[in-house]
Backbone as numpy.savetxt, mean C-alpha at the origin, in Angstrom:
# Nx Ny Nz CAx CAy CAz Cx Cy Cz
11.77 5.45 1.94 10.61 5.73 2.77 9.69 6.67 2.00
8.42 6.27 1.82 7.49 7.03 0.98 6.70 8.06 1.78
7.38 8.76 2.66 6.75 9.86 3.39 6.20 9.46 4.74
5.84 10.50 5.53 5.45 10.32 6.93 6.54 9.55 7.67
7.74 10.09 7.56 8.89 9.54 8.26 8.65 9.65 9.76
8.09 10.78 10.17 7.76 11.04 11.57 6.26 11.20 11.71
5.84 11.57 12.91 4.43 11.84 13.17 4.33 13.23 13.79
4.71 14.24 13.01 4.59 15.66 13.34 5.72 16.21 14.20
6.39 15.38 15.01 7.45 15.88 15.88 8.76 15.92 15.10
9.05 17.07 14.51 10.20 17.18 13.61 11.53 17.14 14.36
11.50 17.26 15.68 12.75 17.17 16.45 13.33 15.76 16.43
12.55 14.79 15.96 13.00 13.40 15.95 13.76 13.02 14.69
13.90 13.95 13.74 14.62 13.62 12.51 16.02 13.08 12.79
16.76 13.74 13.68 18.14 13.33 13.94 18.18 11.94 14.57
17.30 11.68 15.52 17.25 10.37 16.15 16.88 9.29 15.14
15.92 9.60 14.29 15.50 8.67 13.24 16.67 8.35 12.32
17.42 9.37 11.93 18.54 9.17 11.01 19.61 8.28 11.62
19.89 8.46 12.91 20.90 7.62 13.57 20.45 6.16 13.59
19.15 5.95 13.76 18.62 4.58 13.78 18.69 3.95 12.40
18.19 4.66 11.38 18.22 4.13 10.01 19.66 3.92 9.54
20.57 4.77 10.00 21.97 4.64 9.62 22.58 3.31 10.02
22.04 2.69 11.05 22.56 1.39 11.50 22.30 0.29 10.47
21.37 0.52 9.55 21.08 -0.48 8.52 22.26 -0.59 7.55
22.93 0.53 7.31 24.18 0.48 6.55 24.05 0.51 5.05
22.93 1.00 4.53 22.76 1.13 3.08 22.25 2.53 2.77
22.42 3.01 1.51 21.85 4.32 1.16 20.34 4.33 1.37
19.83 5.42 1.89 18.40 5.51 2.22 17.85 6.84 1.69
16.84 6.74 0.84 16.22 7.92 0.25 14.86 8.15 0.88
14.51 9.40 1.08 13.25 9.74 1.73 12.37 10.60 0.84
11.06 10.41 0.99 10.04 11.23 0.36 9.33 12.00 1.47
9.03 13.26 1.26 8.37 14.05 2.29 6.88 13.70 2.35
6.35 13.62 3.57 4.93 13.35 3.77 4.26 14.47 4.53
2.95 14.38 4.68 2.22 15.46 5.35 2.53 15.55 6.84
3.09 14.49 7.44 3.49 14.55 8.85 4.95 14.95 9.01
5.61 15.34 7.91 7.01 15.75 7.95 7.18 17.25 7.72
6.08 17.99 7.69 6.15 19.43 7.42 5.89 20.22 8.70
6.18 21.51 8.62 6.00 22.41 9.76 4.61 23.03 9.69
3.72 22.62 10.59 2.35 23.11 10.57 2.23 24.57 11.01
3.30 25.11 11.57 3.27 26.52 11.97 3.59 27.45 10.81
4.05 26.91 9.71 4.43 27.73 8.56 3.21 28.42 7.96
3.44 29.60 7.41 2.36 30.37 6.81 2.19 30.06 5.33
3.24 29.52 4.70 3.18 29.28 3.26 3.73 27.89 2.93
3.38 27.41 1.76 3.89 26.12 1.30 5.40 26.15 1.16
5.94 27.27 0.69 7.38 27.38 0.47 8.18 27.19 1.76
7.60 27.60 2.89 8.31 27.52 4.17 7.98 26.26 4.96
7.01 25.50 4.52 6.54 24.36 5.33 7.54 23.21 5.39
8.47 23.16 4.44 9.43 22.05 4.44 10.84 22.49 4.79
10.98 23.64 5.46 12.30 24.15 5.78 13.07 23.21 6.71
12.40 22.65 7.72 13.08 21.72 8.63 13.50 20.46 7.89
12.61 19.93 7.08 12.93 18.74 6.29 14.14 19.00 5.40
14.17 20.14 4.74 15.27 20.45 3.83 16.58 20.69 4.58
16.49 21.20 5.80 17.71 21.36 6.60 18.36 20.01 6.87
17.54 18.99 7.05 18.06 17.66 7.38 18.42 16.86 6.13
17.55 16.89 5.12 17.70 15.98 3.97 18.07 16.66 2.66
17.97 17.97 2.60 18.19 18.63 1.33 16.87 18.81 0.60
16.90 18.97 -0.72 15.67 19.27 -1.47 14.57 18.23 -1.24
13.33 18.72 -1.20 12.19 17.83 -1.00 11.81 17.11 -2.30
12.33 17.58 -3.42 12.13 16.86 -4.68 13.47 16.83 -5.42
13.75 15.69 -6.04 15.03 15.49 -6.72 14.92 14.22 -7.55
15.99 13.85 -8.24 15.99 12.62 -9.03 17.37 11.99 -8.95
17.41 10.70 -9.26 18.68 9.99 -9.30 18.53 8.75 -10.18
19.66 8.24 -10.64 19.68 7.04 -11.48 20.26 5.86 -10.71
19.73 4.69 -11.00 20.33 3.45 -10.52 20.26 2.47 -11.68
21.38 2.30 -12.36 21.37 1.51 -13.59 20.50 2.18 -14.63
19.60 1.40 -15.24 18.70 1.92 -16.27 17.37 2.36 -15.69
17.35 2.62 -14.38 16.13 3.09 -13.72 16.34 4.51 -13.24
15.41 5.39 -13.59 15.48 6.80 -13.20 14.38 7.06 -12.16
14.79 7.41 -10.96 13.85 7.67 -9.87 13.61 9.17 -9.74
12.35 9.55 -9.66 11.97 10.95 -9.45 11.22 11.03 -8.13
11.81 11.70 -7.17 11.19 11.89 -5.85 10.35 13.16 -5.91
9.06 13.01 -5.65 8.09 14.09 -5.81 7.62 14.59 -4.45
7.56 15.89 -4.29 6.95 16.52 -3.11 5.53 16.92 -3.49
4.55 16.10 -3.10 3.16 16.43 -3.46 2.33 16.88 -2.26
3.02 17.43 -1.24 2.33 18.00 -0.08 2.25 19.51 -0.25
1.06 20.02 -0.47 0.88 21.46 -0.65 0.22 22.04 0.59
0.97 22.86 1.33 0.49 23.49 2.56 -0.18 24.81 2.19
-1.37 25.06 2.72 -2.13 26.24 2.30 -3.02 26.74 3.42
-3.57 27.92 3.19 -4.53 28.51 4.12 -5.87 28.67 3.43
-6.92 28.32 4.16 -8.29 28.52 3.69 -8.97 29.41 4.72
-8.90 30.72 4.49 -9.34 31.65 5.51 -8.35 31.63 6.66
-8.85 31.35 7.87 -7.97 31.25 9.03 -7.45 29.83 9.23
-7.97 28.89 8.48 -7.62 27.48 8.65 -6.42 27.11 7.78
-5.48 26.39 8.38 -4.34 25.85 7.65 -4.59 24.37 7.36
-4.25 23.93 6.18 -4.47 22.54 5.81 -3.54 22.16 4.66
-3.47 20.87 4.38 -2.69 20.43 3.23 -3.61 19.81 2.18
-3.18 19.93 0.96 -3.80 19.26 -0.16 -2.68 18.62 -0.98
-3.05 17.82 -1.94 -2.04 17.21 -2.79 -1.81 18.10 -4.01
-0.57 18.46 -4.22 -0.26 19.34 -5.34 1.23 19.60 -5.45
1.64 20.10 -6.59 3.04 20.41 -6.86 3.15 21.87 -7.26
4.25 22.49 -6.86 4.49 23.87 -7.27 4.85 23.91 -8.75
4.67 25.08 -9.36 5.06 25.25 -10.75 6.56 25.03 -10.92
7.32 25.45 -9.93 8.77 25.27 -9.99 9.13 23.79 -10.04
8.44 22.98 -9.23 8.72 21.55 -9.22 8.30 20.88 -10.52
7.16 21.27 -11.04 6.70 20.70 -12.32 7.68 21.03 -13.45
8.22 22.24 -13.42 9.22 22.62 -14.42 10.48 21.78 -14.26
10.87 21.53 -13.01 12.03 20.67 -12.76 11.81 19.27 -13.34
10.64 18.69 -13.08 10.36 17.34 -13.57 10.36 17.31 -15.10
9.75 18.34 -15.70 9.72 18.41 -17.16 11.13 18.46 -17.74
11.97 19.31 -17.18 13.35 19.43 -17.68 14.17 18.18 -17.37
13.94 17.59 -16.22 14.68 16.39 -15.81 14.42 15.24 -16.77
13.16 15.04 -17.13 12.80 13.89 -17.98 13.34 14.02 -19.40
13.65 15.25 -19.82 14.20 15.45 -21.16 15.54 14.73 -21.34
16.24 14.50 -20.24 17.58 13.92 -20.32 17.59 12.42 -19.99
16.41 11.83 -19.87 16.31 10.40 -19.56 15.97 9.64 -20.83
16.80 8.69 -21.26 16.50 7.92 -22.48 15.16 7.21 -22.39
14.49 7.09 -23.51 13.17 6.46 -23.53 13.23 4.97 -23.22
14.39 4.36 -23.35 14.49 2.94 -23.04 14.84 2.69 -21.57
14.75 3.74 -20.74 14.95 3.60 -19.30 13.59 3.60 -18.60
13.52 2.97 -17.45 12.31 2.95 -16.65 12.30 4.16 -15.72
11.20 4.91 -15.72 11.02 6.04 -14.81 10.12 5.60 -13.66
10.58 5.82 -12.44 9.82 5.48 -11.23 9.58 6.77 -10.45
8.33 7.22 -10.44 7.97 8.42 -9.68 7.53 8.00 -8.28
8.10 8.63 -7.27 7.80 8.29 -5.88 7.25 9.51 -5.16
6.09 9.35 -4.55 5.41 10.45 -3.87 4.75 9.94 -2.61
4.22 10.84 -1.80 3.54 10.38 -0.58 2.05 10.17 -0.81
1.36 11.20 -1.26 -0.09 11.09 -1.48 -0.34 10.46 -2.85
-1.17 9.42 -2.92 -1.42 8.76 -4.20 -2.06 9.68 -5.23
-1.93 9.27 -6.47 -2.53 10.01 -7.58 -4.04 9.83 -7.63
-4.54 8.79 -6.98 -5.98 8.48 -6.97 -6.37 8.00 -5.58
-7.68 8.01 -5.30 -8.26 7.39 -4.10 -7.72 7.96 -2.80
-7.50 9.27 -2.74 -6.92 9.82 -1.51 -7.23 11.30 -1.39
-6.33 12.03 -0.73 -6.47 13.46 -0.49 -6.69 14.20 -1.81
-7.64 15.14 -1.86 -7.92 15.86 -3.11 -6.67 16.54 -3.68
-6.55 16.48 -4.99 -5.45 17.13 -5.69 -5.87 18.52 -6.15
-4.90 19.40 -6.20 -5.12 20.73 -6.76 -4.92 20.65 -8.27
-5.99 20.79 -9.01 -5.88 20.78 -10.46 -5.58 22.21 -10.93
-4.88 22.39 -12.06 -4.48 21.36 -13.03 -3.10 20.75 -12.77
-2.60 20.84 -11.52 -1.24 20.37 -11.26 -1.13 18.85 -11.41
-2.13 18.13 -10.94 -2.12 16.68 -11.13 -2.15 16.36 -12.62
-2.98 17.09 -13.36 -3.10 16.85 -14.80 -1.76 17.07 -15.49
-1.06 18.12 -15.12 0.23 18.38 -15.76 1.25 17.30 -15.41
1.23 16.83 -14.16 2.14 15.75 -13.77 1.85 14.49 -14.58
0.57 14.17 -14.75 0.21 12.99 -15.53 0.67 13.12 -16.98
0.53 14.33 -17.54 0.97 14.51 -18.93 2.49 14.28 -19.05
3.24 14.70 -18.05 4.69 14.49 -18.08 5.03 13.00 -17.99
4.34 12.29 -17.12 4.61 10.86 -16.97 4.16 10.08 -18.20
3.10 10.56 -18.84 2.60 9.89 -20.05 3.61 9.94 -21.19
4.53 10.89 -21.13 5.52 11.02 -22.20 6.56 9.91 -22.16
6.53 9.10 -21.10 7.51 8.04 -20.94 6.94 6.70 -21.41
7.73 5.98 -22.17 7.29 4.67 -22.64 7.22 3.67 -21.50
8.16 3.80 -20.56 8.21 2.88 -19.41 8.16 3.71 -18.13
7.07 3.61 -17.41 6.90 4.46 -16.23 5.95 3.80 -15.23
6.31 3.84 -13.96 5.42 3.43 -12.87 5.51 4.48 -11.78
4.65 4.40 -10.79 4.71 5.33 -9.67 4.33 4.63 -8.38
4.88 5.14 -7.28 4.61 4.59 -5.96 4.20 5.69 -5.01
3.33 5.35 -4.05 2.87 6.31 -3.06 2.60 5.58 -1.74
2.29 6.34 -0.72 1.94 5.78 0.59 0.65 6.40 1.09
0.69 6.98 2.29 -0.34 7.87 2.84 -1.61 7.19 3.34
-2.15 6.22 2.63 -3.48 5.72 2.95 -3.48 4.54 3.92
-2.32 4.01 4.24 -2.20 2.90 5.20 -2.97 1.66 4.74
-2.84 1.35 3.46 -3.30 0.07 2.94 -2.41 -0.27 1.75
-2.65 -1.43 1.13 -1.80 -1.85 0.02 -2.66 -2.14 -1.19
-2.30 -1.53 -2.33 -3.14 -1.71 -3.52 -2.36 -1.41 -4.79
-2.60 -2.22 -5.80 -2.11 -1.95 -7.15 -3.26 -1.31 -7.94
-3.03 -0.11 -8.45 -4.04 0.59 -9.24 -3.54 0.70 -10.67
-4.34 0.27 -11.61 -4.01 0.42 -13.02 -4.81 1.60 -13.56
-4.16 2.76 -13.63 -4.84 3.99 -13.99 -5.14 4.03 -15.49
-6.38 4.41 -15.81 -6.82 4.53 -17.19 -7.45 5.91 -17.39
-8.18 6.09 -18.48 -8.79 7.39 -18.78 -9.76 7.84 -17.70
-10.44 6.91 -17.06 -11.38 7.29 -15.99 -10.65 7.90 -14.80
-9.35 7.64 -14.68 -8.53 8.22 -13.61 -7.76 9.45 -14.07
-7.99 9.88 -15.31 -7.28 11.02 -15.85 -6.02 10.67 -16.61
-5.73 9.37 -16.74 -4.54 8.94 -17.47 -4.87 8.79 -18.95
-4.09 9.43 -19.81 -4.37 9.43 -21.24 -3.33 8.69 -22.06
-2.46 7.95 -21.40 -1.44 7.20 -22.11 -2.02 6.03 -22.87
-1.23 5.43 -23.79 -1.73 4.33 -24.63 -1.99 3.05 -23.85
-1.38 2.90 -22.70 -1.63 1.73 -21.85 -1.79 2.19 -20.41
-2.39 1.34 -19.60 -2.66 1.70 -18.20 -1.36 2.01 -17.46
-1.46 2.92 -16.51 -0.31 3.30 -15.68 -0.38 2.55 -14.36
0.70 1.85 -14.03 0.75 1.07 -12.79 1.14 1.98 -11.63
0.16 2.22 -10.75 0.36 3.08 -9.58 0.23 2.20 -8.34
1.28 2.14 -7.55 1.32 1.27 -6.37 1.13 2.10 -5.11
0.06 1.82 -4.38 -0.15 2.43 -3.07 0.43 1.46 -2.06
1.55 1.81 -1.47 2.37 0.86 -0.73 1.92 0.68 0.71
2.05 -0.55 1.19 1.76 -0.87 2.59 2.67 -0.04 3.50
2.26 0.16 4.74 3.04 0.95 5.69 3.66 0.07 6.76
4.85 0.47 7.21 5.51 -0.24 8.31 4.68 -0.12 9.59
4.06 1.04 9.79 3.27 1.25 11.00 1.86 0.68 10.87
1.53 0.10 9.70 0.19 -0.46 9.53 -0.86 0.61 9.73
-1.77 0.35 10.65 -2.83 1.31 10.98 -2.38 2.18 12.15
-1.27 2.89 11.97 -0.78 3.85 12.97 -0.48 3.18 14.32
0.13 2.00 14.29 0.48 1.27 15.52 -0.73 1.09 16.43
-1.84 0.70 15.85 -3.08 0.52 16.61 -3.36 -0.96 16.83
-4.34 -1.23 17.68 -4.75 -2.60 17.93 -4.08 -3.21 19.15
-4.56 -4.37 19.51 -4.09 -5.06 20.71 -2.62 -5.45 20.60
-1.80 -5.16 21.63 -0.39 -5.53 21.59 -0.20 -7.04 21.77
0.92 -7.54 21.22 1.27 -8.94 21.42 2.12 -9.09 22.67
2.73 -10.28 22.85 3.51 -10.54 24.07 4.76 -9.67 24.16
5.16 -9.06 23.03 6.31 -8.16 23.04 5.90 -6.70 23.22
4.60 -6.47 23.36 4.11 -5.11 23.52 3.93 -4.37 22.21
4.03 -5.07 21.09 3.88 -4.45 19.77 2.46 -4.65 19.28
1.73 -3.59 18.95 0.36 -3.74 18.43 0.35 -4.56 17.14
-0.75 -5.28 16.89 -0.82 -6.02 15.62 -0.93 -5.07 14.44
-1.51 -3.89 14.66 -1.55 -2.76 13.72 -1.84 -3.16 12.27
-2.80 -4.08 12.11 -3.24 -4.50 10.77 -3.84 -3.32 10.02
-3.52 -3.21 8.73 -4.08 -2.14 7.91 -5.58 -2.32 7.74
-6.27 -1.24 7.39 -7.74 -1.27 7.32 -8.27 -2.16 6.21
-7.42 -2.55 5.26 -7.84 -3.49 4.22 -7.50 -4.93 4.59
-7.00 -5.13 5.81 -6.65 -6.46 6.27 -5.22 -6.87 6.00
-4.44 -6.03 5.33 -3.05 -6.35 5.04 -2.20 -6.18 6.30
-1.39 -7.17 6.68 -0.48 -6.99 7.81 0.50 -5.85 7.53
0.86 -5.12 8.58 1.85 -4.07 8.38 3.14 -4.67 7.83
3.86 -3.89 7.05 5.08 -4.43 6.46 5.73 -3.47 5.50
6.37 -4.03 4.49 7.14 -3.23 3.53 7.19 -4.00 2.22
7.81 -3.41 1.21 7.95 -4.10 -0.07 9.40 -4.07 -0.54
9.73 -5.04 -1.37 11.05 -5.13 -1.99 10.84 -5.10 -3.50
11.50 -4.17 -4.19 11.36 -4.07 -5.64 12.61 -4.59 -6.33
12.40 -5.38 -7.37 13.48 -5.93 -8.18 13.41 -5.30 -9.57
14.56 -4.89 -10.10 14.62 -4.26 -11.42 15.57 -5.03 -12.33
15.16 -5.18 -13.58 16.00 -5.78 -14.62 15.70 -5.03 -15.91
16.51 -4.02 -16.20 16.20 -3.14 -17.32 14.92 -2.38 -17.02
13.94 -2.46 -17.93 12.66 -1.79 -17.70 11.66 -2.71 -17.01
12.06 -3.94 -16.75 11.18 -4.88 -16.06 11.32 -4.68 -14.55
10.23 -4.89 -13.83 10.25 -4.71 -12.38 9.30 -5.70 -11.73
9.56 -5.98 -10.48 8.71 -6.88 -9.70 8.67 -6.40 -8.27
7.47 -6.27 -7.71 7.31 -5.82 -6.34 6.88 -6.99 -5.47
7.69 -7.28 -4.45 7.38 -8.32 -3.47 6.91 -7.68 -2.18
5.80 -8.19 -1.65 5.29 -7.71 -0.36 5.90 -8.55 0.76
6.23 -7.89 1.87 6.78 -8.57 3.04 6.01 -8.12 4.29
5.40 -9.07 4.97 4.74 -8.77 6.24 5.79 -8.66 7.33
5.65 -7.67 8.20 6.62 -7.44 9.27 6.70 -8.66 10.20
7.92 -9.08 10.49 8.20 -10.16 11.45 7.59 -11.50 11.03
7.34 -11.66 9.74 6.81 -12.93 9.23 7.62 -13.37 8.01
7.41 -14.60 7.61 8.16 -15.14 6.50 7.74 -14.53 5.17
8.60 -14.69 4.17 8.32 -14.13 2.85 7.13 -14.80 2.18
6.72 -15.98 2.68 5.58 -16.69 2.08 4.24 -16.26 2.66
4.23 -15.26 3.53 2.98 -14.75 4.10 2.34 -13.80 3.09
1.60 -14.35 2.13 1.07 -13.57 1.02 -0.46 -13.57 0.94
-1.10 -14.56 1.53 -2.55 -14.69 1.45 -3.08 -15.10 2.82
-4.15 -14.42 3.27 -4.84 -14.86 4.48 -6.17 -15.48 4.08
-6.36 -16.73 4.43 -7.62 -17.42 4.16 -8.45 -17.40 5.43
-9.64 -16.83 5.36 -10.54 -16.77 6.51 -11.64 -17.80 6.32
-11.64 -18.80 7.19 -12.62 -19.88 7.14 -12.78 -20.44 8.54
-13.89 -21.08 8.84 -14.05 -21.71 10.16 -13.02 -22.81 10.36
-12.63 -23.04 11.61 -11.72 -24.15 11.88 -12.43 -25.49 11.75
-13.71 -25.49 12.14 -14.48 -26.73 12.13 -15.82 -26.47 11.44
-16.22 -27.39 10.55 -17.50 -27.29 9.85 -18.19 -28.65 9.93
-19.48 -28.63 10.20 -20.25 -29.87 10.19 -20.37 -30.40 8.77
-20.27 -31.71 8.62 -20.34 -32.31 7.29 -21.63 -31.93 6.57
-22.73 -31.83 7.32 -24.02 -31.51 6.71 -24.06 -30.09 6.15
-23.18 -29.21 6.64 -23.18 -27.81 6.20 -21.96 -27.47 5.34
-21.11 -28.43 5.10 -19.81 -28.14 4.49 -19.93 -27.51 3.11
-20.82 -28.05 2.28 -20.89 -27.55 0.91 -21.53 -26.17 0.81
-22.09 -25.68 1.90 -22.66 -24.33 1.91 -21.70 -23.32 2.52
-20.53 -23.79 2.96 -19.60 -22.94 3.69 -18.75 -22.08 2.76
-18.86 -20.76 2.91 -18.02 -19.83 2.15 -16.73 -19.55 2.92
-15.71 -19.15 2.19 -14.48 -18.67 2.80 -13.93 -17.54 1.95
-13.04 -16.76 2.53 -12.45 -15.60 1.86 -10.94 -15.73 1.80
-10.35 -15.14 0.76 -8.90 -15.10 0.61 -8.48 -13.66 0.34
-7.73 -13.09 1.28 -7.19 -11.75 1.10 -5.79 -11.89 0.52
-5.66 -11.54 -0.76 -4.38 -11.68 -1.47 -3.71 -10.31 -1.45
-2.84 -10.10 -0.49 -2.34 -8.77 -0.17 -1.73 -8.04 -1.36
-0.98 -8.75 -2.19 -0.22 -8.11 -3.27 -0.81 -8.40 -4.65
-2.11 -8.68 -4.70 -2.75 -9.04 -5.97 -3.00 -7.82 -6.84
-2.82 -8.00 -8.15 -3.25 -7.00 -9.12 -4.78 -7.02 -9.20
-5.39 -5.95 -9.70 -6.86 -5.94 -9.81 -7.41 -7.09 -10.65
-6.66 -7.50 -11.67 -7.14 -8.55 -12.57 -6.47 -9.90 -12.30
-5.95 -10.08 -11.11 -5.29 -11.34 -10.78 -6.25 -12.52 -10.93
-5.72 -13.65 -11.38 -6.49 -14.89 -11.45 -6.28 -15.63 -10.14
-7.35 -15.77 -9.35 -7.25 -16.40 -8.03 -8.05 -17.70 -8.05
-7.39 -18.78 -7.65 -8.00 -20.11 -7.69 -7.82 -20.81 -6.35
-8.64 -21.84 -6.12 -8.52 -22.62 -4.89 -8.73 -24.09 -5.20
-8.26 -24.91 -4.28 -8.56 -26.33 -4.35 -8.52 -26.91 -2.94
-9.15 -28.05 -2.78 -9.15 -28.77 -1.52 -8.23 -29.97 -1.66
-7.23 -30.05 -0.78 -6.24 -31.12 -0.84 -5.57 -31.12 -2.22
-5.66 -32.22 -2.97 -5.02 -32.29 -4.29 -6.05 -32.26 -5.41
-7.18 -31.61 -5.16 -8.24 -31.56 -6.16 -7.94 -30.61 -7.30
-8.94 -30.40 -8.13 -8.79 -29.51 -9.28 -8.84 -28.05 -8.83
-8.05 -27.22 -9.50 -8.08 -25.79 -9.22 -9.36 -25.19 -9.78
-10.02 -24.35 -8.96 -11.29 -23.73 -9.33 -11.20 -22.22 -9.10
-11.75 -21.44 -10.02 -11.67 -19.98 -9.91 -12.46 -19.48 -8.71
-11.92 -18.46 -8.04 -12.62 -17.77 -6.97 -13.25 -16.50 -7.52
-14.21 -15.98 -6.81 -14.94 -14.78 -7.23 -14.44 -13.57 -6.45
-14.09 -12.51 -7.17 -13.64 -11.29 -6.49 -14.83 -10.62 -5.83
-14.64 -10.19 -4.59 -15.74 -9.58 -3.84 -15.94 -8.13 -4.26
-17.11 -7.61 -3.96 -17.45 -6.22 -4.24 -17.96 -5.60 -2.94
-17.35 -4.50 -2.54 -17.79 -3.75 -1.35 -17.79 -4.59 -0.08
-16.75 -5.40 0.09 -16.60 -6.18 1.31 -15.34 -5.76 2.05
-15.40 -5.81 3.37 -14.22 -5.58 4.19 -13.55 -6.92 4.50
-12.29 -6.86 4.89 -11.59 -8.07 5.28 -12.24 -8.64 6.54
-12.65 -9.91 6.54 -13.39 -10.45 7.68 -12.61 -10.47 8.98
-11.30 -10.72 8.93 -10.52 -10.72 10.16 -10.42 -9.32 10.73
-10.10 -8.35 9.88 -9.99 -6.98 10.39 -11.34 -6.49 10.91
-12.41 -6.83 10.23 -13.74 -6.44 10.68 -14.03 -7.01 12.06
-13.65 -8.27 12.29 -13.86 -8.90 13.60 -13.04 -8.21 14.68
-11.80 -7.85 14.38 -10.97 -7.15 15.34 -11.55 -5.78 15.68
-12.05 -5.10 14.66 -12.67 -3.79 14.85 -13.93 -3.91 15.72
-14.78 -4.88 15.40 -16.03 -5.07 16.15 -15.75 -5.43 17.60
-14.69 -6.17 17.84 -14.33 -6.58 19.21 -13.99 -5.37 20.08
-13.45 -4.33 19.45 -13.07 -3.13 20.21 -14.24 -2.26 20.60
-15.31 -2.28 19.82 -16.37 -1.28 19.97 -16.98 -1.21 21.37
-17.24 -2.33 22.07 -17.81 -2.22 23.42 -16.90 -1.52 24.42
-15.60 -1.45 24.12 -14.65 -0.83 25.04 -14.45 0.65 24.79
-15.02 1.16 23.71 -14.87 2.58 23.38 -15.92 3.41 24.10
-15.65 4.67 24.44 -14.39 5.38 24.17 -13.40 5.37 25.32
-13.81 4.85 26.49 -13.01 5.09 27.70 -12.27 3.87 28.23
-12.52 2.69 27.70 -11.96 1.49 28.32 -11.10 0.67 27.37
-10.55 1.31 26.37 -9.68 0.61 25.42 -8.23 0.89 25.80
-7.48 -0.14 26.22 -6.11 0.10 26.71 -5.06 0.19 25.61
-5.47 0.40 24.39 -4.53 0.58 23.28 -5.13 1.54 22.26
-4.33 1.95 21.30 -4.80 2.87 20.27 -5.84 2.17 19.40
-7.00 2.82 19.23 -8.09 2.17 18.51 -7.77 1.99 17.04
-8.37 0.94 16.46 -8.15 0.64 15.05 -8.84 1.65 14.15
-8.34 1.75 12.94 -9.00 2.55 11.92 -10.29 1.86 11.49
-11.19 2.62 10.90 -12.43 2.05 10.40 -12.12 1.11 9.23
-12.72 -0.08 9.19 -12.47 -0.99 8.07 -12.82 -0.35 6.73
-12.00 -0.62 5.73 -12.25 -0.11 4.39 -12.61 -1.28 3.47
-13.22 -0.96 2.35 -13.50 -1.99 1.35 -12.16 -2.54 0.86
-12.00 -3.84 0.93 -10.73 -4.47 0.55 -10.67 -4.63 -0.97
-9.64 -4.08 -1.61 -9.54 -4.17 -3.08 -8.94 -5.47 -3.58
-8.57 -6.37 -2.68 -7.92 -7.63 -3.11 -8.45 -8.81 -2.29
-9.78 -8.94 -2.29 -10.44 -10.00 -1.52 -11.27 -10.87 -2.47
-11.10 -12.18 -2.37 -11.83 -13.15 -3.19 -12.58 -14.13 -2.30
-13.62 -14.76 -2.85 -14.40 -15.72 -2.06 -14.72 -16.96 -2.90
-15.05 -18.03 -2.18 -15.47 -19.28 -2.82 -16.28 -20.07 -1.81
-16.88 -21.14 -2.28 -17.69 -22.01 -1.44 -17.13 -23.43 -1.50
-17.04 -24.06 -0.34 -16.56 -25.44 -0.32 -17.48 -26.33 -1.15
-16.88 -27.21 -1.92 -17.66 -28.12 -2.77 -17.04 -29.50 -2.72
-17.85 -30.49 -2.99 -17.38 -31.88 -3.12 -16.51 -32.31 -1.94
-17.03 -32.14 -0.71 -16.30 -32.58 0.47 -16.19 -34.11 0.45
-14.99 -34.65 0.47 -14.85 -36.10 0.33 -15.34 -36.90 1.53
-15.01 -36.44 2.72 -15.36 -37.20 3.92 -15.01 -36.36 5.14
-15.42 -36.88 6.30 -15.02 -36.23 7.54 -13.50 -36.34 7.69
-12.94 -35.35 8.38 -11.51 -35.37 8.60 -10.88 -34.01 8.43
-9.57 -33.98 8.34 -8.81 -32.74 8.23 -8.41 -32.52 6.77
-8.70 -31.34 6.27 -8.46 -31.04 4.86 -7.67 -29.74 4.72
-7.04 -29.58 3.58 -6.20 -28.41 3.31 -6.81 -27.57 2.20
-7.16 -26.32 2.54 -7.58 -25.36 1.53 -6.33 -24.68 0.98
-6.16 -24.72 -0.32 -5.03 -24.06 -0.96 -5.55 -22.97 -1.90
-4.90 -21.83 -1.87 -5.25 -20.72 -2.76 -3.98 -20.27 -3.48
-4.11 -20.02 -4.77 -3.01 -19.44 -5.52 -3.54 -18.28 -6.36
-2.74 -17.24 -6.45 -3.10 -16.06 -7.25 -1.99 -15.81 -8.25
-2.38 -15.52 -9.48 -1.41 -15.24 -10.55 -1.64 -13.83 -11.07
-0.66 -12.96 -10.88 -0.74 -11.61 -11.43 -0.41 -11.63 -12.92
-0.78 -10.56 -13.60 -0.60 -10.49 -15.05 0.87 -10.46 -15.45
1.77 -10.18 -14.51 3.21 -10.21 -14.81 3.82 -11.59 -14.56
2.98 -12.58 -14.24 3.45 -13.93 -14.00 3.75 -14.24 -12.55
3.71 -13.25 -11.68 3.98 -13.46 -10.26 2.90 -14.35 -9.64
3.33 -15.38 -8.91 2.39 -16.31 -8.28 2.49 -16.19 -6.76
1.34 -16.05 -6.12 1.24 -15.92 -4.67 0.43 -17.10 -4.15
0.81 -17.63 -2.98 0.16 -18.83 -2.47 -0.22 -18.69 -1.00
-1.26 -19.42 -0.61 -1.68 -19.47 0.78 -2.39 -20.77 1.08
-2.38 -21.17 2.36 -3.02 -22.42 2.78 -3.72 -22.24 4.12
-4.72 -23.10 4.34 -5.39 -23.13 5.64 -5.99 -24.52 5.87
-5.85 -24.99 7.09 -6.44 -26.27 7.49 -7.90 -26.05 7.89
-8.76 -26.98 7.50 -10.15 -26.97 7.94 -10.54 -28.40 8.29
-11.34 -28.55 9.34 -11.74 -29.87 9.80 -13.24 -30.07 9.57
-13.60 -31.19 8.98 -14.99 -31.54 8.71 -15.41 -32.62 9.70
-16.48 -32.37 10.45 -16.94 -33.34 11.45 -18.39 -33.72 11.19
């Protein structure tokens, strides 16, 4: 769990542990900003409850040739009379990481796990982020994972992000089980759809390791493993307008440089265009549907504001053969060879 195990009520740790224990496998936790004691006066005391239950908030362990480093990047502080958190590491923790990595062979994969991402999120206290990056740069094989933002994204960190290593650093901002904080209209089981603000269904990921090689699979909650792409297109299009009809493909687990293609039925594969500054059309529609009911007449937790989707592609229907029912197919290929697929039926009248 990449942090925010609870939602501020620390008395639920024991109940949570009994529930997770039913899964029957070892379970490691990362501390998040909703897992600390907001009444604490100092950062050193803010994780006392967490440590009573789980032990140290930062530690490391090995699994085969993979070395996992669990990072506590929640820094509790005071700004005048105001208490708040920022992203940062104590000097003591940075020293621990430095000493820890000295004993890890260079031919092992290092996986750093934290709650707040290294980029695109809560401000970091410098130069602590810089020192952490320098430590990770010393590793030939290294990736990192984070949560916090309630969306799913692969970030390839380069010099513009403060990374000075010889190759880009793969930083994964992981999807959340709670999606957008259990928001949105409930289904027939009373469970909110809780789609993330980038349009990704709430869910989790499964990581596979083979030496220093790794593969991350995305899994949408309560859906099949093949739920990887959402194609947004009209159900019915007039033949006279078909070739002007655009559609979108949200490839939830796509790398930034993924090659995304589409075809109609068994036609030729054609490249899709990555969007710029667009929100996911389905999530935007769900958000817009709620607005007339705010603030007093919404019978569920309101959705988060739509964010620019980092993994959205578009294309335009071309060469429509005839009226009838057709199949839009989309495939995405990540730079590691991972292939993701999606389909949608469209009818031409």
